[in-house]
Steps between C-alpha positions, in 0.01 A plus 500: 500500500260572216168328449378406156182679407193283481409413144146488369321399184188675378198418293189679383175315562170598341184322611139556406187361342498406132147508361460215254195448285428197721542696826763665721826333609806622687827576327858551614789657308851495640794692358851448634860498385436142384217602263126511532217255548127546450248262651130534417240301690703458816310394810446752774460873538771765519564435870546126441742573215699737724507235774649252251780747431551552874555128549780528243663779705369800303384809689302798371714815470244716321141460384323711239193510281523421133424836342247524219771548237664169599186289455525469117839327513387276787193396298709455182752278676223294658328464161826372348488220759122446511286625209183481715613792719299816423595730792665520841404649835632524853860504381772583753873528449750400767873548521630195683841430653669210669838464661751290310674228696852578616 
């Protein structure tokens, strides 16, 4: 008797602080097979944003810093969404996975 392998879906999650001219706010960017979404001005810090994903069944597979060379595209993408963003800090990247239902 063979068992079907468990199936998973993955997403990349980037969270950090977007520094607006009016003050800092949190941001979240998700990238998955279904596309990407960028939210600027979300409530909560990085841990709260990760907890939200955990409630949806996502688990952290890998965590890494955003390297200096990646910051320009993060800032550019944030500025496309919110022209008041001037810089970012505290950015972390997470590879997330969750088991697909059988």
